[in-house]
KEVEX-326010 format. One record per residue (C-alpha): residue number from 1; x, y, z; chain; residue in three letters. Coordinates in Angstrom, 3 decimals, always signed. Each point is the difference from the previous one (the first is absolute). Last residue first. Example, Ala and Ser with C-alpha at 12.3 -4.5 7.8 and 13.67 -1.06 7.14 Angstrom:
! residues 2
seq; c1; c2; c3; mol; type
2; +13.670; -1.060; +7.140; A; Ser
1; -1.370; -3.440; +0.660; A; Ala
//
This chain:
! residues 254
seq; c1; c2; c3; mol; type
254; -12.126; +10.968; +3.979; A; Arg
253; +2.017; +2.675; -2.573; A; Arg
252; +3.728; +0.987; +0.998; A; Ala
251; +0.752; +3.088; -2.078; A; Gly
250; -0.541; +2.256; +2.886; A; Gly
249; +3.263; +1.715; +0.047; A; Ala
248; +2.342; +0.523; -2.858; A; Ala
247; -2.529; -0.915; -3.534; A; Pro
246; +1.392; -2.889; -1.946; A; Ala
245; +0.487; +1.753; -3.517; A; Ala
244; -3.730; +0.093; -2.189; A; Pro
243; -0.881; -2.086; -2.687; A; Leu
242; +0.774; +1.178; -3.759; A; Gly
241; +2.537; -2.872; -0.631; A; Asp
240; -0.659; -3.022; +2.478; A; Ser
239; -0.319; -2.691; -2.791; A; Ser
238; +3.507; +1.068; -1.436; A; Ser
237; +2.139; -1.554; +2.049; A; Gln
236; +1.771; +1.376; +3.463; A; Ala
235; -3.173; -1.062; +1.919; A; Arg
234; -2.471; +2.270; +2.173; A; Arg
233; -0.103; +0.844; +3.680; A; Ser
232; -3.159; -0.265; +2.333; A; Tyr
231; +0.223; -1.680; +2.632; A; Ile
230; -3.110; -2.242; +1.319; A; His
229; -0.433; -1.419; +3.157; A; Leu
228; -2.307; -3.496; +0.228; A; Leu
227; -1.558; -1.483; +2.506; A; Asn
226; -1.163; -3.608; -0.779; A; Gly
225; -2.509; -2.525; -1.379; A; Arg
224; +0.169; -3.355; +0.790; A; Ala
223; -2.710; -2.450; -1.915; A; Pro
222; -3.117; -0.932; +1.962; A; Glu
221; -0.540; -3.990; -0.826; A; Ala
220; +3.428; -1.006; +2.060; A; Phe
219; -0.978; -3.074; +1.864; A; Arg
218; -2.507; -1.289; -2.653; A; Arg
217; +2.603; +0.882; -2.756; A; Arg
216; +2.069; -2.445; +1.492; A; Ser
215; -0.601; -3.207; -2.085; A; Arg
214; +0.058; +2.212; -2.975; A; Arg
213; +3.353; +1.029; +0.214; A; His
212; +0.615; +3.841; -0.812; A; Pro
211; +0.908; +0.912; +3.750; A; Asp
210; +0.150; +3.485; +1.573; A; Arg
209; -2.424; +1.140; -3.385; A; Glu
208; +1.369; +3.909; +0.405; A; Val
207; -3.192; +2.321; -0.365; A; Gly
206; -1.342; +3.189; -2.130; A; His
205; +2.262; +2.625; +1.196; A; Leu
204; +2.781; -1.995; +1.306; A; Leu
203; +0.005; -2.311; -3.538; A; Ala
202; -0.544; +3.211; -2.218; A; His
201; +3.228; +1.538; +1.972; A; Val
200; +2.002; -3.012; -0.741; A; Leu
199; -0.749; -0.483; -3.505; A; Asp
198; +0.710; +3.715; -0.381; A; Leu
197; +3.419; -0.267; +1.477; A; Thr
196; +0.987; -2.871; -2.076; A; Gly
195; -0.672; -3.106; +0.665; A; Gly
194; -1.112; -1.155; -3.064; A; Pro
193; -0.370; +2.758; -2.359; A; Leu
192; -3.293; +2.036; +0.179; A; Arg
191; +0.660; +1.717; -3.570; A; Pro
190; +0.311; +4.020; -0.091; A; Phe
189; +0.165; +0.575; -3.599; A; Gln
188; -2.478; -2.578; -0.867; A; Ala
187; -2.345; +0.962; +2.252; A; Gly
186; -0.705; +1.523; +3.778; A; Gly
185; +2.709; +1.214; +2.820; A; Ser
184; +2.428; +3.131; +0.193; A; Gln
183; -0.001; +0.580; +3.797; A; Gly
182; +3.460; +1.129; -0.398; A; Asp
181; +1.079; -2.770; +3.183; A; Trp
180; +2.156; -0.252; +2.730; A; Val
179; -2.418; -2.351; +1.564; A; Ala
178; +0.862; -0.577; +3.883; A; Leu
177; -1.987; -2.500; +1.260; A; Leu
176; -1.274; -0.595; +3.395; A; Leu
175; -0.965; -3.028; +2.266; A; Gln
174; +2.239; -2.068; -2.610; A; Ala
173; -0.205; -3.894; +0.329; A; His
172; -2.739; -0.872; -2.462; A; Ile
171; +0.113; +3.039; -2.808; A; Gly
170; +4.087; -0.045; +0.533; A; Leu
169; -0.501; -4.234; -0.794; A; Tyr
168; -2.223; +0.354; -2.903; A; Arg
167; +1.933; +2.726; -1.313; A; Ser
166; +3.249; -2.158; -0.205; A; Leu
165; -2.337; -3.053; -0.994; A; Gln
164; -0.473; +2.020; -3.297; A; Ala
163; +3.453; +0.726; -0.256; A; Tyr
162; +0.767; -3.992; +0.206; A; Ala
161; -3.077; +0.226; -2.690; A; Ala
160; +1.495; +2.222; -2.243; A; Glu
159; +3.485; -1.822; +0.014; A; Ala
158; -1.431; -3.246; -0.636; A; Pro
157; -1.921; +1.169; -3.272; A; Thr
156; -3.485; +1.424; +0.735; A; Met
155; -3.052; -1.204; -1.827; A; Pro
154; -2.784; +2.574; -0.813; A; Thr
153; -3.780; -0.147; +1.232; A; Gly
152; +0.452; +3.355; +1.724; A; Leu
151; +3.149; -1.613; +1.734; A; Leu
150; +0.852; -3.434; -0.385; A; Ala
149; +1.572; -2.988; +1.314; A; Ala
148; +3.767; -1.080; +0.522; A; Pro
147; +0.591; -2.056; +2.887; A; Pro
146; +1.118; +1.712; +3.574; A; Ala
145; +3.128; +0.163; +1.427; A; Ser
144; +0.311; +0.203; +4.026; A; Pro
143; +1.464; +3.759; +0.977; A; Ile
142; +3.949; +0.102; -0.052; A; Val
141; +1.732; +1.061; +2.907; A; Phe
140; +1.803; +2.813; +1.458; A; Val
139; +0.190; +0.951; +3.192; A; Lys
138; +0.966; +3.048; +2.801; A; Gly
137; +1.334; +1.822; -3.118; A; Ala
136; +3.512; +1.857; +0.204; A; Cys
135; +1.424; -2.128; -2.468; A; Ala
134; -2.898; +0.100; -2.207; A; Ser
133; +0.585; +3.761; -0.469; A; Tyr
132; +3.092; +0.265; -1.864; A; Arg
131; -0.498; -3.670; -0.828; A; Arg
130; -2.727; +1.340; -2.576; A; Phe
129; +1.813; +2.761; -1.548; A; Arg
128; +2.419; -2.264; -0.889; A; Ala
127; -1.701; -2.540; -1.496; A; Ala
126; -1.961; +2.664; -2.004; A; Phe
125; +3.596; +0.575; -1.033; A; Ala
124; +0.656; -3.177; -1.136; A; Leu
123; -2.930; -1.001; -1.715; A; Arg
122; +0.160; +3.575; -2.088; A; Gly
121; +3.435; -0.493; -1.376; A; Ala
120; -0.656; -4.346; -0.720; A; Glu
119; -2.984; +1.812; -2.003; A; Phe
118; +2.363; +2.794; -1.681; A; Gly
117; +2.220; -2.550; -0.904; A; Ala
116; -2.623; -2.232; -1.556; A; Pro
115; -2.204; +1.745; -2.065; A; Asp
114; -3.048; -1.160; -1.727; A; Arg
113; +0.295; -3.225; +1.697; A; Arg
112; +0.445; +0.796; +3.590; A; Ala
111; -2.472; +2.838; -0.843; A; Glu
110; -2.632; -2.518; -0.529; A; Ala
109; +1.336; -2.403; +2.516; A; Glu
108; -1.043; +2.129; +2.731; A; Gly
107; +0.210; +3.887; +0.461; A; Gly
106; +2.700; +0.701; +2.352; A; Ala
105; -2.284; -0.312; +3.016; A; Gln
104; -1.189; -3.528; -1.524; A; Glu
103; +3.625; -1.106; +0.038; A; Arg
102; +0.804; +1.487; +3.469; A; Cys
101; -3.590; -2.035; +0.978; A; Tyr
100; +1.606; -3.454; -1.312; A; Asp
99; +3.422; +0.499; +2.030; A; Asp
98; -2.324; +0.756; +3.140; A; Phe
97; -2.280; -2.654; -0.266; A; Pro
96; -3.365; +1.269; -0.641; A; Met
95; -2.682; +2.062; +1.004; A; Pro
94; +1.904; +1.504; +2.748; A; Leu
93; -0.617; +1.427; +3.578; A; Ala
92; +2.293; +2.335; +2.254; A; Val
91; -1.122; +0.730; +2.912; A; Val
90; +1.746; +3.385; +1.279; A; Leu
89; -0.295; +0.494; +4.122; A; Glu
88; -0.835; +2.735; +2.074; A; Ile
87; -0.673; -1.838; +3.685; A; Arg
86; +4.094; -0.329; -0.357; A; Arg
85; +0.495; +3.835; +0.129; A; Gly
84; +1.182; -0.148; +3.828; A; Asp
83; +0.914; +3.111; +1.919; A; Gly
82; -3.232; +1.349; -0.390; A; Glu
81; +1.414; +3.539; -1.636; A; Arg
80; +3.066; -1.093; -1.292; A; Ala
79; -1.384; -3.952; -1.406; A; Ala
78; -3.517; +2.130; -1.043; A; Cys
77; +2.463; +2.014; -2.069; A; Ala
76; +1.836; -2.799; -1.449; A; Arg
75; -2.905; -2.311; -0.814; A; Gln
74; -2.031; +3.386; -1.129; A; Leu
73; +2.773; +0.164; -3.187; A; Ala
72; +0.095; -3.693; -0.327; A; Leu
71; -3.303; +0.053; -0.616; A; Val
70; +0.056; +3.152; -2.605; A; Gln
69; +2.946; -2.180; -2.021; A; Glu
68; -2.808; -2.624; -0.583; A; Ala
67; -2.265; +2.357; -0.804; A; Phe
66; +2.407; +0.608; -3.188; A; Leu
65; +1.124; -3.215; -0.729; A; Gln
64; -4.261; -0.820; -0.627; A; Asp
63; -0.654; +2.781; -1.327; A; Ala
62; +2.690; -0.246; -2.664; A; Gly
61; +1.593; -2.753; -0.661; A; Asp
60; -1.561; -3.559; +1.466; A; Ala
59; +0.576; -0.205; +3.951; A; Leu
58; -2.355; -2.695; +0.372; A; Ala
57; -1.203; +2.230; +2.819; A; Ser
56; -1.862; -0.425; +3.325; A; Leu
55; +0.789; +2.494; +2.896; A; Phe
54; -0.666; -1.775; +3.177; A; His
53; -1.086; +1.887; +3.163; A; Ile
52; +0.448; -1.431; +3.323; A; Pro
51; -2.310; +1.577; +2.413; A; Thr
50; -0.170; +2.231; +3.492; A; His
49; +1.130; +3.732; -1.625; A; Pro
48; -2.951; -1.030; -2.786; A; Leu
47; -1.580; +3.616; -0.691; A; Ala
46; +3.886; +0.899; -0.339; A; Ala
45; +0.600; -2.594; -2.022; A; Ala
44; -2.718; +0.591; -2.922; A; Ile
43; +0.882; +3.689; +0.448; A; Leu
42; +3.557; -0.696; -0.858; A; Glu
41; -1.050; -2.455; -2.768; A; Ile
40; -2.152; +2.724; -1.697; A; Ala
39; +2.413; +3.161; +0.170; A; Gln
38; +2.882; -2.589; -1.477; A; Tyr
37; -1.925; -0.595; -3.365; A; Leu
36; -1.133; +3.528; -0.491; A; Gln
35; +3.759; +1.283; +0.478; A; Val
34; +1.130; -2.491; -2.544; A; Ala
33; -3.008; +0.330; -2.379; A; Val
32; +1.026; +3.782; -0.082; A; Leu
31; +3.820; -1.126; -0.547; A; Pro
30; -1.638; -1.995; -2.672; A; Val
29; -1.926; +1.918; -2.244; A; Asp
28; +2.460; +1.842; -1.773; A; Asp
27; +1.472; -3.290; -1.266; A; Pro
26; -3.835; -1.670; -1.297; A; His
25; -0.030; -3.600; +1.836; A; Leu
24; +1.121; -2.858; -2.285; A; Asp
23; -0.269; -2.859; +1.685; A; Arg
22; -4.016; +1.445; +1.142; A; His
21; -1.281; -1.001; +3.423; A; Gly
20; -1.180; -2.774; +2.520; A; Ser
19; +1.360; +0.368; +3.960; A; Ile
18; -1.472; -2.085; +2.804; A; Ala
17; -0.607; +0.743; +4.068; A; Val
16; -0.162; -2.652; +2.247; A; Val
15; -0.535; +0.658; +3.744; A; Phe
14; +1.356; -2.415; +1.688; A; Pro
13; -1.322; -2.237; +2.897; A; Leu
12; +0.276; +1.043; +3.847; A; Ala
11; +1.640; -2.628; +1.759; A; Tyr
10; +3.293; +1.476; +1.117; A; Pro
9; -2.064; +3.405; +0.936; A; Ser
8; +2.214; +2.889; -1.224; A; Pro
7; +1.192; +2.189; +2.828; A; Ala
6; -1.483; +2.985; +0.848; A; Asp
5; -1.579; -1.387; +3.567; A; Asp
4; +3.793; -1.652; +0.851; A; Ala
3; -0.718; -3.940; +0.150; A; Pro
2; -0.711; -2.184; +2.949; A; Arg
1; +3.231; -1.816; +1.297; A; Met
//
């Protein structure tokens, strides 16, 4: 049987869109950022009507989960419009095993020692938020680990190495990154943290090494560079004080 002309090709490789952004989005900016995220992924889906699209998220608090919410809304809209929303797929890539990830998202070992009760409440709350989205995902997996290395000459902890490996994975596998970010960088106030949005944006603009192993460098002589769409948002913390609010329209920056 020949497939319908408007049906997605069963042989098409997926187009991959990844998200990175602040975990502490300014509450006044969240509704506007949600609209801009949805508009961006809706345009992608409309431009690729015969292509499966994988939306890649680590489901951290903030931008990651807001993105997942918009992806699931798009999936429902495509199901209603096209009769099948399966070509729109949320894919969850974890930097570390789930239990470890929940502990890190709740503040890590330092927070567990400082405020055990608050840490446990935060860990359970994050796990519940995570499961709400992961239950609707097409795939959930832990990316391969990497040994602790260094960023800008500073040794990384195992957790930092895991986040840096996640950043590298997103940079290599996504055809487009949506960065929900206030755009601030540089100096001691806005350091380039391993696996953070600034780290990933820097990698996409300047190149991501596909294989750090010395025996593989000849095969990947040129680092990969990616496509980036910047969606502006302030952070809830004081570092964003004085920055303008997210614009109501036209806030996405290429």
